[in-house]
Backbone atoms as SQL, in Angstrom:
CREATE TABLE atoms (id INTEGER PRIMARY KEY, chain TEXT, resi INTEGER, resn TEXT, atom TEXT, x REAL, y REAL, z REAL);
INSERT INTO atoms VALUES
  (1, 'A', 1, 'MET', 'N', 151.923, -21.042, 91.861),
  (2, 'A', 1, 'MET', 'CA', 151.182, -20.340, 90.837),
  (3, 'A', 1, 'MET', 'C', 152.105, -19.857, 89.720),
  (4, 'A', 2, 'VAL', 'N', 153.269, -19.368, 90.093),
  (5, 'A', 2, 'VAL', 'CA', 154.184, -18.830, 89.087),
  (6, 'A', 2, 'VAL', 'C', 154.575, -19.920, 88.096),
  (7, 'A', 3, 'GLY', 'N', 154.901, -21.097, 88.589),
  (8, 'A', 3, 'GLY', 'CA', 155.304, -22.195, 87.717),
  (9, 'A', 3, 'GLY', 'C', 154.190, -22.683, 86.807),
  (10, 'A', 4, 'LEU', 'N', 152.944, -22.446, 87.207),
  (11, 'A', 4, 'LEU', 'CA', 151.801, -22.892, 86.416),
  (12, 'A', 4, 'LEU', 'C', 151.280, -21.816, 85.470),
  (13, 'A', 5, 'ASN', 'N', 151.826, -20.591, 85.600),
  (14, 'A', 5, 'ASN', 'CA', 151.329, -19.459, 84.823),
  (15, 'A', 5, 'ASN', 'C', 149.820, -19.326, 85.025),
  (16, 'A', 6, 'GLY', 'N', 149.383, -19.452, 86.277),
  (17, 'A', 6, 'GLY', 'CA', 147.960, -19.471, 86.580),
  (18, 'A', 6, 'GLY', 'C', 147.502, -18.236, 87.318),
  (19, 'A', 7, 'TYR', 'N', 146.270, -18.273, 87.754),
  (20, 'A', 7, 'TYR', 'CA', 145.703, -17.184, 88.524),
  (21, 'A', 7, 'TYR', 'C', 144.732, -17.748, 89.544),
  (22, 'A', 8, 'THR', 'N', 144.383, -16.909, 90.496),
  (23, 'A', 8, 'THR', 'CA', 143.382, -17.259, 91.486),
  (24, 'A', 8, 'THR', 'C', 142.616, -15.999, 91.845),
  (25, 'A', 9, 'ILE', 'N', 141.416, -16.156, 92.318),
  (26, 'A', 9, 'ILE', 'CA', 140.637, -15.022, 92.790),
  (27, 'A', 9, 'ILE', 'C', 140.663, -15.086, 94.311),
  (28, 'A', 10, 'SER', 'N', 141.122, -13.998, 94.915),
  (29, 'A', 10, 'SER', 'CA', 141.223, -13.947, 96.373),
  (30, 'A', 10, 'SER', 'C', 140.974, -12.522, 96.840),
  (31, 'A', 11, 'SER', 'N', 141.325, -12.253, 98.073),
  (32, 'A', 11, 'SER', 'CA', 141.121, -10.917, 98.629),
  (33, 'A', 11, 'SER', 'C', 141.969, -9.873, 97.923),
  (34, 'A', 12, 'GLY', 'N', 143.055, -10.278, 97.317),
  (35, 'A', 12, 'GLY', 'CA', 143.937, -9.323, 96.653),
  (36, 'A', 12, 'GLY', 'C', 144.895, -8.644, 97.594),
  (37, 'A', 13, 'ILE', 'N', 144.823, -8.997, 98.849),
  (38, 'A', 13, 'ILE', 'CA', 145.721, -8.415, 99.837),
  (39, 'A', 13, 'ILE', 'C', 146.949, -9.304, 99.910),
  (40, 'A', 14, 'ILE', 'N', 148.004, -8.856, 99.265),
  (41, 'A', 14, 'ILE', 'CA', 149.248, -9.612, 99.249),
  (42, 'A', 14, 'ILE', 'C', 150.381, -8.693, 99.646),
  (43, 'A', 15, 'SER', 'N', 151.486, -9.263, 99.921),
  (44, 'A', 15, 'SER', 'CA', 152.633, -8.484, 100.353),
  (45, 'A', 15, 'SER', 'C', 153.883, -9.008, 99.681),
  (46, 'A', 16, 'SER', 'N', 154.707, -8.095, 99.204),
  (47, 'A', 16, 'SER', 'CA', 155.981, -8.519, 98.624),
  (48, 'A', 16, 'SER', 'C', 156.905, -9.070, 99.697),
  (49, 'A', 17, 'LYS', 'N', 156.585, -8.786, 100.967),
  (50, 'A', 17, 'LYS', 'CA', 157.366, -9.361, 102.065),
  (51, 'A', 17, 'LYS', 'C', 157.135, -10.866, 102.163),
  (52, 'A', 18, 'LEU', 'N', 155.951, -11.302, 101.754),
  (53, 'A', 18, 'LEU', 'CA', 155.601, -12.720, 101.832),
  (54, 'A', 18, 'LEU', 'C', 155.758, -13.428, 100.494),
  (55, 'A', 19, 'ASN', 'N', 155.585, -12.708, 99.414),
  (56, 'A', 19, 'ASN', 'CA', 155.647, -13.275, 98.067),
  (57, 'A', 19, 'ASN', 'C', 156.720, -12.533, 97.277),
  (58, 'A', 20, 'ASP', 'N', 157.225, -13.176, 96.246),
  (59, 'A', 20, 'ASP', 'CA', 158.176, -12.445, 95.417),
  (60, 'A', 20, 'ASP', 'C', 157.418, -11.505, 94.476),
  (61, 'A', 21, 'ASP', 'N', 158.138, -10.745, 93.693),
  (62, 'A', 21, 'ASP', 'CA', 157.527, -9.749, 92.816),
  (63, 'A', 21, 'ASP', 'C', 156.803, -10.352, 91.612),
  (64, 'A', 22, 'LYS', 'N', 156.865, -11.662, 91.444),
  (65, 'A', 22, 'LYS', 'CA', 156.189, -12.310, 90.323),
  (66, 'A', 22, 'LYS', 'C', 154.701, -12.500, 90.591),
  (67, 'A', 23, 'ILE', 'N', 154.301, -12.376, 91.838),
  (68, 'A', 23, 'ILE', 'CA', 152.893, -12.529, 92.207),
  (69, 'A', 23, 'ILE', 'C', 152.333, -11.137, 92.473),
  (70, 'A', 24, 'VAL', 'N', 151.316, -10.756, 91.705),
  (71, 'A', 24, 'VAL', 'CA', 150.731, -9.418, 91.822),
  (72, 'A', 24, 'VAL', 'C', 149.223, -9.533, 91.959),
  (73, 'A', 25, 'ALA', 'N', 148.621, -8.502, 92.538),
  (74, 'A', 25, 'ALA', 'CA', 147.167, -8.419, 92.645),
  (75, 'A', 25, 'ALA', 'C', 146.661, -7.495, 91.539),
  (76, 'A', 26, 'VAL', 'N', 145.719, -7.985, 90.760),
  (77, 'A', 26, 'VAL', 'CA', 145.102, -7.188, 89.700),
  (78, 'A', 26, 'VAL', 'C', 143.619, -7.069, 90.048),
  (79, 'A', 27, 'PRO', 'N', 143.159, -5.865, 90.377),
  (80, 'A', 27, 'PRO', 'CA', 141.752, -5.698, 90.754),
  (81, 'A', 27, 'PRO', 'C', 140.811, -6.051, 89.605),
  (82, 'A', 28, 'LEU', 'N', 139.723, -6.731, 89.924),
  (83, 'A', 28, 'LEU', 'CA', 138.693, -7.019, 88.938),
  (84, 'A', 28, 'LEU', 'C', 137.845, -5.769, 88.741),
  (85, 'A', 29, 'ASP', 'N', 137.363, -5.555, 87.554),
  (86, 'A', 29, 'ASP', 'CA', 136.550, -4.392, 87.230),
  (87, 'A', 29, 'ASP', 'C', 135.082, -4.713, 87.509),
  (88, 'A', 30, 'VAL', 'N', 134.764, -4.867, 88.807),
  (89, 'A', 30, 'VAL', 'CA', 133.397, -5.184, 89.230),
  (90, 'A', 30, 'VAL', 'C', 133.059, -4.360, 90.469),
  (91, 'A', 31, 'GLU', 'N', 131.779, -4.271, 90.762),
  (92, 'A', 31, 'GLU', 'CA', 131.312, -3.522, 91.932),
  (93, 'A', 31, 'GLU', 'C', 131.183, -4.405, 93.175),
  (94, 'A', 32, 'ASP', 'N', 131.548, -5.665, 93.081),
  (95, 'A', 32, 'ASP', 'CA', 131.399, -6.593, 94.197),
  (96, 'A', 32, 'ASP', 'C', 132.356, -6.249, 95.329),
  (97, 'A', 33, 'THR', 'N', 131.995, -6.652, 96.516),
  (98, 'A', 33, 'THR', 'CA', 132.876, -6.527, 97.669),
  (99, 'A', 33, 'THR', 'C', 133.115, -7.920, 98.236),
  (100, 'A', 34, 'MET', 'N', 134.154, -8.032, 99.043),
  (101, 'A', 34, 'MET', 'CA', 134.479, -9.303, 99.673),
  (102, 'A', 34, 'MET', 'C', 134.558, -9.075, 101.175),
  (103, 'A', 35, 'GLU', 'N', 133.944, -9.952, 101.916),
  (104, 'A', 35, 'GLU', 'CA', 133.995, -9.855, 103.377),
  (105, 'A', 35, 'GLU', 'C', 134.826, -11.017, 103.899),
  (106, 'A', 36, 'LEU', 'N', 135.845, -10.686, 104.671),
  (107, 'A', 36, 'LEU', 'CA', 136.698, -11.694, 105.281),
  (108, 'A', 36, 'LEU', 'C', 136.338, -11.813, 106.746),
  (109, 'A', 37, 'GLY', 'N', 136.492, -12.988, 107.306),
  (110, 'A', 37, 'GLY', 'CA', 136.167, -13.165, 108.716),
  (111, 'A', 37, 'GLY', 'C', 136.915, -14.343, 109.298),
  (112, 'A', 38, 'ILE', 'N', 136.707, -14.551, 110.577),
  (113, 'A', 38, 'ILE', 'CA', 137.298, -15.692, 111.261),
  (114, 'A', 38, 'ILE', 'C', 136.206, -16.446, 112.007),
  (115, 'A', 39, 'LEU', 'N', 136.451, -17.710, 112.235),
  (116, 'A', 39, 'LEU', 'CA', 135.580, -18.533, 113.071),
  (117, 'A', 39, 'LEU', 'C', 136.347, -18.861, 114.337),
  (118, 'A', 40, 'GLN', 'N', 135.676, -18.756, 115.448),
  (119, 'A', 40, 'GLN', 'CA', 136.327, -19.033, 116.721),
  (120, 'A', 40, 'GLN', 'C', 135.371, -19.822, 117.607),
  (121, 'A', 41, 'HIS', 'N', 135.877, -20.860, 118.233),
  (122, 'A', 41, 'HIS', 'CA', 135.081, -21.662, 119.156),
  (123, 'A', 41, 'HIS', 'C', 134.670, -20.776, 120.324),
  (124, 'A', 42, 'ASP', 'N', 133.401, -20.802, 120.688),
  (125, 'A', 42, 'ASP', 'CA', 132.924, -19.892, 121.738),
  (126, 'A', 42, 'ASP', 'C', 133.394, -20.280, 123.139),
  (127, 'A', 43, 'GLN', 'N', 133.967, -21.462, 123.292),
  (128, 'A', 43, 'GLN', 'CA', 134.470, -21.873, 124.608),
  (129, 'A', 43, 'GLN', 'C', 135.994, -21.911, 124.658),
  (130, 'A', 44, 'ARG', 'N', 136.637, -21.329, 123.662),
  (131, 'A', 44, 'ARG', 'CA', 138.095, -21.297, 123.621),
  (132, 'A', 44, 'ARG', 'C', 138.567, -19.870, 123.409),
  (133, 'A', 45, 'LYS', 'N', 139.602, -19.505, 124.106),
  (134, 'A', 45, 'LYS', 'CA', 140.204, -18.192, 123.943),
  (135, 'A', 45, 'LYS', 'C', 141.350, -18.307, 122.935),
  (136, 'A', 46, 'LEU', 'N', 141.510, -17.270, 122.108),
  (137, 'A', 46, 'LEU', 'CA', 142.627, -17.272, 121.163),
  (138, 'A', 46, 'LEU', 'C', 143.947, -17.206, 121.912),
  (139, 'A', 47, 'SER', 'N', 144.936, -17.870, 121.377),
  (140, 'A', 47, 'SER', 'CA', 146.274, -17.788, 121.966),
  (141, 'A', 47, 'SER', 'C', 146.840, -16.392, 121.731),
  (142, 'A', 48, 'LYS', 'N', 147.861, -16.044, 122.471),
  (143, 'A', 48, 'LYS', 'CA', 148.533, -14.750, 122.285),
  (144, 'A', 48, 'LYS', 'C', 149.079, -14.640, 120.863),
  (145, 'A', 49, 'GLU', 'N', 149.575, -15.755, 120.327),
  (146, 'A', 49, 'GLU', 'CA', 150.111, -15.761, 118.961),
  (147, 'A', 49, 'GLU', 'C', 149.003, -15.479, 117.948),
  (148, 'A', 50, 'ALA', 'N', 147.838, -16.088, 118.149),
  (149, 'A', 50, 'ALA', 'CA', 146.712, -15.869, 117.240),
  (150, 'A', 50, 'ALA', 'C', 146.233, -14.419, 117.315),
  (151, 'A', 51, 'GLU', 'N', 146.158, -13.873, 118.525),
  (152, 'A', 51, 'GLU', 'CA', 145.759, -12.470, 118.689),
  (153, 'A', 51, 'GLU', 'C', 146.754, -11.547, 118.000),
  (154, 'A', 52, 'ARG', 'N', 148.035, -11.842, 118.141),
  (155, 'A', 52, 'ARG', 'CA', 149.075, -11.025, 117.505),
  (156, 'A', 52, 'ARG', 'C', 148.969, -11.114, 115.982),
  (157, 'A', 53, 'PHE', 'N', 148.770, -12.325, 115.468),
  (158, 'A', 53, 'PHE', 'CA', 148.617, -12.510, 114.027),
  (159, 'A', 53, 'PHE', 'C', 147.441, -11.693, 113.499),
  (160, 'A', 54, 'LEU', 'N', 146.283, -11.780, 114.166),
  (161, 'A', 54, 'LEU', 'CA', 145.106, -11.058, 113.701),
  (162, 'A', 54, 'LEU', 'C', 145.307, -9.551, 113.785),
  (163, 'A', 55, 'HIS', 'N', 146.004, -9.084, 114.803),
  (164, 'A', 55, 'HIS', 'CA', 146.322, -7.654, 114.908),
  (165, 'A', 55, 'HIS', 'C', 147.205, -7.224, 113.739),
  (166, 'A', 56, 'MET', 'N', 148.217, -8.025, 113.430),
  (167, 'A', 56, 'MET', 'CA', 149.112, -7.706, 112.316),
  (168, 'A', 56, 'MET', 'C', 148.360, -7.747, 110.985),
  (169, 'A', 57, 'LEU', 'N', 147.470, -8.707, 110.821),
  (170, 'A', 57, 'LEU', 'CA', 146.679, -8.822, 109.606),
  (171, 'A', 57, 'LEU', 'C', 145.774, -7.598, 109.445),
  (172, 'A', 58, 'LYS', 'N', 145.119, -7.203, 110.536),
  (173, 'A', 58, 'LYS', 'CA', 144.246, -6.026, 110.511),
  (174, 'A', 58, 'LYS', 'C', 145.038, -4.783, 110.113),
  (175, 'A', 59, 'THR', 'N', 146.201, -4.606, 110.693),
  (176, 'A', 59, 'THR', 'CA', 147.051, -3.457, 110.374),
  (177, 'A', 59, 'THR', 'C', 147.465, -3.495, 108.907),
  (178, 'A', 60, 'HIS', 'N', 147.853, -4.656, 108.428),
  (179, 'A', 60, 'HIS', 'CA', 148.288, -4.814, 107.039),
  (180, 'A', 60, 'HIS', 'C', 147.150, -4.460, 106.075),
  (181, 'A', 61, 'ILE', 'N', 145.958, -4.925, 106.360),
  (182, 'A', 61, 'ILE', 'CA', 144.800, -4.642, 105.512),
  (183, 'A', 61, 'ILE', 'C', 144.494, -3.149, 105.507),
  (184, 'A', 62, 'GLN', 'N', 144.558, -2.516, 106.673),
  (185, 'A', 62, 'GLN', 'CA', 144.285, -1.085, 106.758),
  (186, 'A', 62, 'GLN', 'C', 145.327, -0.275, 105.992),
  (187, 'A', 63, 'GLU', 'N', 146.557, -0.734, 105.957),
  (188, 'A', 63, 'GLU', 'CA', 147.606, -0.033, 105.221),
  (189, 'A', 63, 'GLU', 'C', 147.311, -0.004, 103.720),
  (190, 'A', 64, 'TYR', 'N', 146.494, -0.930, 103.237),
  (191, 'A', 64, 'TYR', 'CA', 146.093, -0.947, 101.834),
  (192, 'A', 64, 'TYR', 'C', 144.848, -0.093, 101.603),
  (193, 'A', 65, 'GLY', 'N', 144.354, 0.555, 102.650),
  (194, 'A', 65, 'GLY', 'CA', 143.220, 1.459, 102.510),
  (195, 'A', 65, 'GLY', 'C', 141.859, 0.824, 102.660),
  (196, 'A', 66, 'PHE', 'N', 141.815, -0.405, 103.148),
  (197, 'A', 66, 'PHE', 'CA', 140.533, -1.078, 103.328),
  (198, 'A', 66, 'PHE', 'C', 140.018, -0.859, 104.741),
  (199, 'A', 67, 'GLU', 'N', 138.698, -0.857, 104.873),
  (200, 'A', 67, 'GLU', 'CA', 138.054, -0.719, 106.179),
  (201, 'A', 67, 'GLU', 'C', 138.103, -2.070, 106.892),
  (202, 'A', 68, 'VAL', 'N', 138.403, -2.026, 108.169),
  (203, 'A', 68, 'VAL', 'CA', 138.408, -3.236, 108.982),
  (204, 'A', 68, 'VAL', 'C', 137.508, -2.986, 110.184),
  (205, 'A', 69, 'GLN', 'N', 136.521, -3.847, 110.352),
  (206, 'A', 69, 'GLN', 'CA', 135.638, -3.713, 111.499),
  (207, 'A', 69, 'GLN', 'C', 136.370, -4.143, 112.745),
  (208, 'A', 70, 'ASN', 'N', 135.908, -3.666, 113.880),
  (209, 'A', 70, 'ASN', 'CA', 136.535, -4.005, 115.151),
  (210, 'A', 70, 'ASN', 'C', 136.514, -5.516, 115.377),
  (211, 'A', 71, 'LEU', 'N', 137.636, -6.055, 115.756),
  (212, 'A', 71, 'LEU', 'CA', 137.738, -7.487, 116.036),
  (213, 'A', 71, 'LEU', 'C', 137.797, -7.691, 117.540),
  (214, 'A', 72, 'ASP', 'N', 136.731, -8.193, 118.102),
  (215, 'A', 72, 'ASP', 'CA', 136.689, -8.495, 119.527),
  (216, 'A', 72, 'ASP', 'C', 136.876, -9.983, 119.711),
  (217, 'A', 73, 'PHE', 'N', 137.848, -10.330, 120.551),
  (218, 'A', 73, 'PHE', 'CA', 138.132, -11.750, 120.780),
  (219, 'A', 73, 'PHE', 'C', 137.766, -12.103, 122.182);
């Protein structure tokens, strides 16, 4: 994105730990909300790595002040 001088619309949840300081989130001036979710096969259990990733993601999102619904796997 930096090389293209472009933009994208996403959740806005980014981290300088993952991206350099050239990528920033700029909130849109709208009343809309965004709901994020996961799809999981009902006959497959998540791996320990996937559970850990989702736990870390949930924590990261909450640190930005967003509400996160309970994730039952």
